[in-house]
C-alpha positions, 0 to 999 in steps of 0.5 A: 374752599378757603376754609379747606386750604386753612385746614390744610395749612394748619395740617401742614404746620402740625406735621412740621411741628411734629417733624420739627419735634422728632428731629429734635428728639433724634438730635438729642439722642444722637448727642447722648450716643455720642457722649456715651461713646466719648464716655466709654473711650475715656472709660477704656482708656483709663483701664488701659493706662491702669492694666499697663502700669499694673503690668510694668509694675508686675514685670519690675518685681517679678521680671527676674524670677521669670527671666530666671525661669526661662528655658535653660536653652536659650541663650541670652547672648543668641537674643543679640542683647549687649548691655553696657556693664554695670559700673557703680557711680562715681564717689562724691567727695569735696576735692582737696586737689590734685596729686601727680606721682613719677614712679621710679625703678622697674616694672614691679616697683611701679606697679606696688608703689611689676623686676622691673613692672610699676606697682608698688608706687601706683597702688600705695599713690591710689591709697593715699589719694583716696585717703586724702579725698584728692584727684589723681593724675595718671602716674608718670614713668620714670625715664631717667633712672638706670632701669627706665625705658620709654614706656609710658602708663598706657604701653603697659596698662589699660587705662580705661579700665584702671580709671573705670574700675576705680570710680568708685574710689578715687577720681583719676584723670588723665592729665592735669587741667591746663589751668594748674600746670604752673601751680605744681609743688614737687617733693619727695615723700618719706619712705614707708610712711603711715597715714598720719604723715600724708594727713599732716605734712603732705595734705596742708601742701595740696591745699596750699598749691592745689597740685602736689607732685611726688618725684621719683617715688620709691618711697612707699605706704608702710606695710602695717599699721594702716586702716582696713579699708586701705589695705584692701583698696592696695590689693584691688588696685594691684589685683584689679585695676591694674590690667596690662595691656591686650597686646601684652596679655594675648602675647602672655596666653600665647606663650602660656597655651604653648607651655600648657600643651606640653604639661605642667611648668614651673616659672623660674624667676632667675635674677642673674642679668648684668644689671642686678648683679652690678647693683648688688656687687654679688660676684660669686662664680664670676671670673675676675674680668667679670668681676671688675666689668660689674664694679666699673658699671656700678661705679658709673652709674650714679643712681646707686649709691653703694659703691663698695660691696664686698660679694663674700659676706652679703652672700653668707647672708643670703642677700645676692641672687642665687646663681644658675648653679646653686639654683640647679642644685637647689630644685633638684634637692627639693625634688623637682623632676628633671622632665619638668618645663622650666620657663626662665622669666628673666632677661639675658642671663650674665655669663650666657651659656656657660653659667646656664650649662649646669641648670640646663643639663639638670632640666633639659626642657628649659624654655624662654620667651624668645624660643616660644614666641620667636623674634618677630612677636618680641619686636614689639618689646625691644627696648621696653624692659618693663613690658618684657617683665609684664610678659614674664609677670603673666607667665609666672602667675599662671605657672603650676609652680613658681620659684624666684631665685631673689627677693625682689619686687617682682618676686614679692608681687607676684608670690603675693598675687599667687597667694591671692588668687588661692594660694598658689604653690609658690617656693620662697627660696631661704638663700642663707640656708641654701648657700650655706648647704651648697657650700657644705656639699661642693666641699664634700662635708655633707651628702647628697641625701642630707643635702637634700632632706635638709633642703626639703625640711627647710622649705616645708612651710615656704610654699606660698600657704597662708601665714601671717605677715612678720612685722619689724615696727623699726625696721620696715624694710626688714619685715615681710612685704604687704605685697607679698603676703596682703593677708587683709585681702584673702577673706573671698579664699578663706571664708 
């Protein structure tokens, strides 16, 4: 029995050993299976990652092509994709200091240094800041001169657009850092200066004091002899960066829409306001009482240096704004249809309805912003001449024909802007010839046909077409103004 038990025990141990052997093999097999599974998972993840990377790369290369080949019926705006517009990176440069500017005069003096929006001043000072590698502080608008009004830069122009559109050219700040407000050095720059003046005379002052402020900056850069890049920058500021506020643009579009509903229109920049006549000393057609009123006004304003003015020779030289009567004859002689809409881009005409009688009779479809918008819409502009001028600027810019009666700043800037937009028709009146012919006609010395033919021949090449700027090196005030004919900036039209 014992022997049997021993055999059974041996048999049991053998079975146990076999079982344990099988269990060991099973464990090894399970481990192998798990190992293979982990390896397969790793390989799968690796393949997935590789495919993802490859697809991303392919998407970057071909994405635009795929989008371009997308059916035209799909509108991107329908997908509610709102992307921030691309803006170039800020220009990186060593900041040499800060430039502050006080722009005096009307809208156009400020816009280009618009009559009466500030531009010459702003455009030129951006160019100076770019050339000197200095930070420009948002220009101040003069509130002390005769033409000043309470408007600030942000009341006329879109500040955010101005700063962002120039970020690749010059650094612009809304205000001077507090720590520098006690370090400002003030001066009045020389008129019609070239870049060497700013480099040699102004830059050392900026480096010394860190901040320079130009007070009463009616001085401007020279018209000619500047770097091509600087000339193009002046255009970029004037025609792109200086955008009027949305409120001004909305009202201007309302006026333009109202005019367009009745057909084409001519914008007449009739510079025959009281302040203009007092300043220029031009009194042709005025009564003795009116001439005396204008004289007193001129003497009462300390900003106007010229006091004694003889109107007769000045008018004969073509240095006076045309009167409403002269303007009516000129437009008729040039063949403007009497039924054409005439938009008066101006303030209150001196002498009122009495002086406008001939012009109204010659062109009965004459309108003003006051009649198109009404008092409630214009209430916003009361006391803000520059904003009213900005409205006239935009309406004049979009007109079918633009006719200025005086070569003021607004006339020049609108003329240049219309050239820049594709040489839109602008009749640049030759006042000297018009005065001579008008006097001859009114005296009965020439017939209407002679008068009309002479007018048409005189202005045949004065319609805003491409031309080369007149350069008078020693007399910059008498040469063609850069902003009236920015010929360096027409490549986008003529190419």
